N, C-alpha and C positions, 0 to 999 in steps of 0.2 A: 443529350444522347437521343438518337433517333432509332425507332424500332418498327421497320416496315413489316417484319414477319415475327411470329411468336418467339423464335429463338435467335433473332438477328438483331445486332446492335452496332451502330456506328459510333466510334469513339475517337476524337482528335487526340493525337499524341504530339503535343507541341504544335508548331506552325507548319510543319512540312511532312507530316505523316498522319494517315487516317487508318485506324484499325477496324476491320469488319469482322465482328464475332458472329459465327454461324452456329455455335453451340458452346457447351461448357464441359465437355468430357472427351475422352479418347474413344472414338467411334468411327468405324470404317465408312459408314454412310455419310456422316458429317464431313469426314476428311475428303471424300469424293466430291462433295459440294464445294469445298475449299479449292480443290484443284480445277474444278469446272469454272468457278468464278475467276480464278487466276487466268485460265485460258481465255475467258470472255473479255477480261480487262485487256489482255495482250492484243486480242483481235479487234478491239473497239477503236483503237487509235485515239483515245482521249488525250487532249493536250496536256503537256506538263507532267506526265507520269514518268518518274525517274527510275523506280524499281518496285517490284512487288515481291513479297516474302511470304510464302505459305507456311503455316504451322498446322498443328493437329486440328484445331477448330476455329482458326482465324486466318485472316489475310491482312498483312500490313501493306498499305499502298503509300509509297513515298512519292511526293509530288512537289512541283514548283508552284508555290502559292501565287506568284505574280500572274500565272496563267489562269487563275480562277478568281481574280478580283472582279467584283460587280456590285451594283447597287442593291441587289436583292438578297444580300446575306454575306456572311464571312466566307472566305475561300473554301474552308473545309465543308461548310454547309452546302455550298454550290456543288462541290464534288460529290457529296452524299446524294444530292438530287440526280446527278448523272449516273451514279452507280446503282440506284434503286432498281432500274429495269434489268440489271445484270445479276442481281442477287439470287433470284429464283431459277436461274438457268439449270437445265437438267444435267446430271452428272455425265451423261453420255456426250454432252457437247464438247468435252475435252478431247474427243477422238481416241483412237487406239493408243495405249501407252507404249513406250519403248520398253522392250524386255531384254534384260541382261543376265548372263550367267556368270556366277562368281565361284571359281574353284576353291574348295576348302579341304584342308587336311585336318581331320577331326582327331581329338584325343591325344594321348601321349604327352610329350613335353610342351606341345603347342596348344593343347586343349586340356589344361590341368584341372578344370572343374567338371569335366564330362562325367566322371564317376559320381561326383556329388549331385549333379543334376539328375542323373539316372536314379540314384538312391532316393532322392526327394520325390521323384515322379513315380517310383515303384516300377521302373522299367529297366531292361537291360541296356547297357551303353549302345549296343548296336541298334536297338529300337529308337533310342533318342536320336541317333544319327539319321536313321531312316525317316523319322517323322520331321525332323528339322529340314532335311533336304527335299522332302515331298511337297512342302508348302510352296505357294507362290505369294510373294510379299510385295506390298506397295511401299515405296519410299514416301512416308507420310510427311516428313520434313527433314531438313538438314539443320543440325544445331549442336549445342554443347561445345563443339570445336569445329573448325572449318573441315567440311567433308564428312562429318559423322552422320550416317543415315539412320534415322529412326524408322524401323520397318514394322508395318502392321501385317498380320497374317499368321503369327505363331500359333502352332497347335496348342490349345488350352492346357493339354496334359503336361506341356513343357514349361509352363509359367512358373516362376520361382522368385521369391523376394530377393532383393539385392543383398549383397554380402554385408554382414554386420560390421565388418572392418574392411573398408575399401583399400585397394592396393595403391601404393604410391606410383607404381609404374606398370602399365599394361602395354605390351608391345604393339607397334604398328601392325595392322592386318589382323588383329585378334577379332574373332567372331564370338559374340557373347550374348547372353540372355539376361535381361533385367526386367523383372515383373512379367507383364504379358507382351513384351517386345523383344526383338532381337536387333542387333546392330553390329557395325564393324568399326573398330578404332582406326582412324586414318593415320595416326602417328602415335608415338609413345606418349601416354597420358596417364594421369591418375584415374581410377575408376572403380566402381563397386559392382559391376556386372560379372556374371559367371562366364568365364572363358571356356568355350567348348571346342574351339578350332582356330585355324589361321588360314588366311588367303595370301598368296604371294602377290596379288595385284596391288598396285599403288592406288590408294583411294583419293589422295589429295596431292596435287603437284602445282604450286603457285606459278611455275614456269610454263605450265601447259594451259591451253585454251580449249575447253573450259577447265578450270583448276580442279573441279570435283568430278570424279568418275561417274557418280550417280547424281540425279536431279530429282527434286520433288515431283511425284507423279509417276516416276519410273516403276516398273515391276522387276522383281529380282527372283532368280532361282539359284539356290546353292547346289553345286555339283561336287560330290565327294571325290577327292583324289583317290585312286584305286590302290595306292601302295600302303594303306593303313589297315591293320587287322580289324579296327573298329568298323570299317566300311564294308565288311563282308556281306552284311545283310542289306546294304544300301542299293537303291535302284541305279 
């Protein structure tokens, strides 16, 4: 394991993947570094890079080991040497993020947990909607299922532990809160997050290029649909 920085570690995952760990927690600043590093790797034109996968605090770099064979170390070790100069890149190096608006119908039959979230937070449902829609979120990573975005930026007042009993079926398009995060279910899935609304947008379509509507590093704004009484206090 190589450690060029205090909180950075390079870990080979088999013969074709190198994991770059930039931290060990969910943190907006760490995640910004992850996306900056992903941008730097993409722009570097390093040979044999097959795919890069950002997560909350790490970046998986999938590569072709034959492109990194040499007499001065194993392929993964030689790739580490090439990545060292990119690790401490400034978060601003990733450029301006793409900003997308996601329409949401809050509460009612499509947001069955809105009242529960409001009660836990000690807020009116209308205030939960206002706060949820007022934030600007970063897509920290795509995971759990194809197209599921983990979004950083939730108002701390809306954070809520996951459901004690997960649901077997959460509908596609459900907008939900789990812990200090919010997210969107891309298709019907089991899940333990609290569902507060629904978007009519298709978040994942394998026949579309790209298949995922959102990408890591994007920024998201939720826009309440006006035909809901819960949205009366929303911007």
